[in-house]
N, C-alpha and C positions, 0 to 999 in steps of 0.2 A: 384538757391539760396533757394527754397522752395519747398518742395514736395507736402504742402499742396495748394499752391498758385503759380501754375506755370507761369501765367500771368504776377506775378511781376518779373520774370526775365529780359523779353523784354517788359515793360509795354505798351500796345497801347495807343493811343491818344483817347481815348473813357470814356464816365463816368463809374466809378464804383459803386459808392455810390450818389442816390439822394434821399436827405430827404426834402421834402417841396421844398423850392427855395436855398437850399445848395446841391450843385454838386460838387464831387470830383471825376477828373479822375486818370485813373490808375499809370500817373508818379508822381500826387500830392500824391497817397495814399502810393505808394512806399516809399518816401520822408517822410512823416509823420510817417509811420509806423516805417521803419526801424530807424528812429532818436529818436522815444520813445522807442523801443525795444533795443537800446545801455543803456538805463538807467536801464531796467528791467532785464539783464541776470543775474545778482546775487541775483534775489528773488527766493525764494522756490515757492511761490503759491500767486496769486495776485486776490483781488476780485475786479469785475467791476460792477458800480453801473448802472444796464441795462435798463437806459431810453431810448425810440423810437428815438434815434439820431446818427447824423453819428459819433459823439465821441466814443458811444459804439463801433461801428464797428472798428474804428481805434486802439481803445484799445485792443480789442479781438484780432485782426491780429498783433498788435505788440507784444503782450506777446506771441502768438504763434510761430512768428517769432523769438522771443527770446529763445524760448523751455520753457517757464514758463506756469504751468496750469493755467487755468482762472476759476473762481468761480464766475458765474452770479448770482448778486442779485436781487431780485424783488423788485422793488421801492414801489409797493404798498404791500408788505408782511406785517404780524404783527410784533409787536415788538418783542414777543416770539419766534417766528420763525426766523426771522433773528437774533437773539442772538444765538439762537442754532446753525444756520449755520456758523456764523463768530465762534463761539467758538469750534465748530467742524473741521472745515476746517482751522483754524489759518492762515488765509493769511497774508502777510508781508506788504502789503500796499493796498489802494483801489485805481482804476482809476474811474474819475468821471468827467461829463461836467464842465466847469467853472460857479460858482455861484449855483450848487447843493446844496440842504438842505439834509445832511446826519444824519440820526436817531443816538439816543445814544448807539445804537449797535456798531457804528464804531467809537466810541470816543476812541482814544489814537491810532488809526491807522493811519499811514502817508497816505495823500492823494494828487495823482498827477492828475491834472487837463489835460485833454484830449481833443483837437480841432481838428475839421476836417481842418485844413490849413498847407499848407505844410510850413516846416521851411524856413524862408529867408537864403540868403547868398548862395556861391558856394560850401561850404563843402559837400562831398558827403558822406552820412553815411556810416559805414561798412555794408559787405553784412550779411546777417543773417547765424549762425552755422550750421551746420548739426545736426540734433535729431533724435535719436532713433525712429522709428515709433512704439515703444512699450511703449513709455515715455505718461502720461496723457496729454492730450489737455485740457480737459475739466472735472470740477466738478460740475455734474447739480445735484441739490438734488430733490429727488420726493416729490409728494405731502403730503407725510405723512399721509395718510388717516386712516392706522393701526398701528399708532404710531409716534414719532419724524421722519421729514424729514431724508431721507438716502442719503450721498453724492455717487451718481455714477461715477466712474472713467472712462471717455471715453477716449480711447488712440487715437492719432494721426492717427495709423492704421485703428481702427475704424470709424472715421471720413470719411477718404478718400475712404474707401471701401463703407460705405453705399453711398457718394455723387456720386461716380462712377458706381453704380448699379441704382441708380436712372436715372441718364444721359444715360445710355443703355436703361431704363425701358421707357423714357419719351422723348428719342432723344433729350436731353438737350444740347446746344451749346452756344459758345461765343456770337451768333446771339441774344440769348433770353434777355429780360428784364423783370424779374420777381417783378411783382407786389405785394402787402400786408400790411396790417397793423397788422402785429402780435406784443406781446411783444417779448422783447429779451433776456428773461433770462430762457428760455427753448428751447427744441430742434428744434421743428416746427419754431419758429421765428429766432431763432438765427443759428442753424446747417444748416437745410435746406434752411432759407429763407436770410442768410447773406453770409456765409460761402460755400454755393452751388452756387449761381451766381458769387461768386468771384475765384471758383475754376474752373469753366467753363471758366473764363474770360468775362463773360456777366456782366449786369448792377442790382443792387438791386434798385427798385423804391419805397420806403418805403413812408406810407400815413401819418406817424406821430399817426394819428387817422383814424380807420376805417370809412368809410360813404360810400353809393350808389354812393353821388356824387363824391367822390375822386377816385373812382373806374373806374367810367364813364371817367373823365379825363385822370388818367393813361393809361387806355386801349387805348383811342382814340389819345394817344401823343406818340405812340411807344413802350408802354406796351404788351408784346406777353404772358405771362402767369400769374397767378392769383393764389395765393395761400390764403387759407381760413379755417374758422372752420364752423361748420353748423350752429350755430347762424348768420354768415356773410351771408353764403348763404341763410338762412332762409329771411333774411332783402332784399338781392338782387333780390330773386325769387319774393318778393313782390312789390319792387319798380318797377322792369322791367315789371311787368303787365301795368304798368300806365306810362312808361319812354321807349319812341319807342328809343330814342338815346343811354339809360343805355343797353336795349335788344340788339341793333346793335353794342355796344362795345364787350358786352360780346361774342355775335356771331362770332367777329373778333377776339378774341383772338386764340391762337394756343393751349392751354390747360387750364383747369380750374381744379384745384385741391383743393379736400377738404381732412381735417385729424384732427387728435385729440379727434373724436368722430365720430359715425356712423352719415350719413347724411339721413335724414328719406325720404323715396320713396316720398312722397308728393312734397317734394322740388326738389326732381330729376325731377319729371315729369312736375313741373312748369318752371323750367329753361328750361327742354326740348321742352316744348309748347310755350314760348316766343322767345327763342334763336335758336332752333334747334339743340343746343350742349348739350353734356351729361358730365354731371363731372365726374373726374375721382379720386376714392378713393384708399388710401394706408394705410398700417397697420403697426404700430411701437408702439414702448414705450422708455423711457430714457434708460433702461439698455440694450435695443437690437438695438436701432437706428431704421431702417426702414427694415420689413419684406419681407412684400408683397406688389405689386401695381397693378391697372389694367393697362395695357400696351398701349400707345399711337399708337402704331401700330399694337393691337389687337382688337377682336372683342367687342364691348359694353358688359359690365358686370354690368350693375346697380345694386347695392344693396350689391355687393360683394367688397372686399377690393382687388381682383387680384391673381394673381400667385406669388408663390415665386420669389424674385430677384434673381439674378446671384450672386451664391456663397453662398446663405443662403439655409441652410435646415430648412423645415418646416413640423411636423407631428402634427396629433392627436392622445392623448391618452386616454384611459379610467381612472377611480379613482384609478386602482391599477399601474399607469403608464404603462400600456401595449399600444403597437402601434394598433390604428385602421385602416384597409383596408377599407375606406369608400369611396362612391362617391356618397350620396343622399342627399336629404335637412334634414332628419329628426335625424339623427344620430349626436349626440354631444359629443364632446371630447375638453380636454384642449389642447391649442395650446403650443408645444414645439418647440425650434429654436435651430440651430447651427451654428456657422459660423462666419468669421473673422470680422462680424459688431457687434459683442458683447462686452460688457463692461469688464474691466478688475477686477472689485470687487466692494465692498461698501468700501469707506473709512472709517478707523479704526473700521469695524465688520467684521473679519475673520468669523466669526460662519455664520454670516447671508449670506457672499458671499458662504460659501460652501453647505449652505443650500438651496441657489437658484438653483443649478444643480443636476443633477441624476450622475451616477458614471459614465455614458458615454459622460459627458458634455453637455448634454442637458438642455438647461435654460427653468426653468417652469415659463410661464407666468403668469398664475392666469387668461387668457381669455379663452372664450370658443367658439368654433364656428362649422360649419359645413363645409364640402369640398364637392364642387360638381365633376361632371366626368369630367370636363375640367382642375380640379386642382386649380380652383376659390376658395376662402376663403370666408364665410359669417359670421360675427362676432355676435355671441349671446349677449356677455357681461362678465363681471367679474364674474368668477367662486363664489366668494363670495356672489356676490349682485343679478347677473341677471340669476342664474340658479335655477328653481323652480323646485321641485321634489313632483308630485301632484298625486296621485293615482298608483303609479308605472310608472309614464311616467316622463322624462326629458323635461321640457320646457323652452325653451330659451326667455326672456323678450323681445328681441329686436323685435322679428317678430310681436308679438302683438302690442308692442308700435306703429308699421307702420302702423297696420290695424287700431289701434283705432284714430290716427294722421288724417286719410282719412274721417272719421266721418264729417258731415259738421257742427256740433255743438261742436267740439273739436278743441281747439286752441293749447293747450300742454298736453302731455301725457308722464308716467311713469308707470312701472311694476313692482313690488316688490312680494315676498313672505309673507305669513302671515301663521300664525299658524292655523292647522285643524287639529281636533280630528279624525275625519275620512280619510282623504286624506294626513295627514302629514304637508302639505303646499297647500296652497290654492293661487289662482292669485289676486292680489289687483291692480288695476288701480287706478292711482292718476292722475286727470284731471283736466286741467284749461279749463273751458267753456266759450265758444265766448260770450254767453250772461249769465253774472254770474245769473241774476235774472230767467233764464229759461235753467238750465243743464239739460244734459240728463240724462233718468234714467238708473239704472242697467239695468234693462229687455232690454233696447232699445241698449245699449252697447255692452251686451253679444249677442243679436241676430245678430248685425252688426258683431261680431267677428266671431261668430257661421257660418254665411255666407261666410267666406271666409278661415278659419281655422278648424281644428278639433275641437270638440266639447268639449274636456277636457283641450282647451287653454283659454277657455272662463272667463271673470272677474267673480269671484263669491264677489265680494265685490268693492264698488267704494268709492272713497274719493277726494272731491271736494278743490280746492287750488286758492289762487288767482295767484299764479305763482310757480314755481317750482325752490327750491334752486340749483344754478349753480355756477361752478368756472368761472375763469377769462377764459378759453378757451370755455365755453360754456357746458360742462359737467355737468350733472344732478348729485348732491350729494344724491345718493341715502340712504346712511346711515343717513342722516338728514331726511330722509321721514320715515326708519324706527323708 
């Protein structure tokens, strides 16, 4: 019936969706999604008001069964951004939970309410039609840091390919219960965190709102895999140091996965000390879905995002686009990827689509990294904000940030480039001190960095903040710092 969700062909009598006290098993999900899909088949594109509820999951599955592309909408998005997304994608209707308060940007669109309940009666809804795997499954909008958000067209082929590659890397099966509290309007929470377990025939255990207590309860009652972002793991690392039950729950998970931004080495080590478990990192972006991951069956690779996933080609290139043959910790290049996991294009933007690829079909990610001798990639950051060219050296902000975070008087840290008449660019450290009344000095921080890294990587300027600006996924908004 469904190339994306084979478990719905012969649904097992086990939970598919578990949100709070709402549990929907596979037979009920099949019935609810197919019934809704029947009403959606004539739609060109549907928006989903992506609250962290089972109705969101049912609505997305139903649209995919109907062969209709889904536009996930951020319920916490600003009015201007929502108006742009709706105007650009032109959905024919919006799916929302009962009683949802929708913003003015959705005025005029028909609203179909979605519940997590199987319809009554004995009528069997018709099976889902066969759908071309190259047809769009999702239109996910980018963060829009360099202009209005762009609609990324993700095909059914791309979704299936990336989820199957992760299943290979993580030994992901129908026995897994994936626990997370991620938003459902982006790739991490929706594609990996909802569609991933459903494609495997496993269970989604969504926390509604992330908390260490919620993680502990979910992992001690059947959860096997935890998905999170660095800010979540930072909170878990701190909480586990004083909560033996949480530490035990994390230690008992089959897999701890962090994504969407690099996890600082300090938090890696704190979790390792309290649980004896290593957090696995992976690397992807909206346009490419997943590219690399540390493998569950591979050696520990703390601080890297692992090796290329099956079927994905990954390479580093210099500023002229020439491939770099490297295997050391110092040579930095831009990541380019190629494979069936890639997006089909930007909605309504053929020129931007063409400009994102080179002549051989390699996608220019704009991310910079190093590659070690095992093929593992270590992300330096964005080329536009995290690559510092100082005195003839190319310096990655990420490794300096990790060293700064290990300083006992530093609570948060970010590194950017600042103008320098002599060096071209200088290393600028933005620091949230643990004690605002007694922050560390520039000399102390520089000495700390020089003790672990080359001298040219030391901060030459420090600026203190009460908090670093971050987005909903915990990524530091460095453009706001600049």
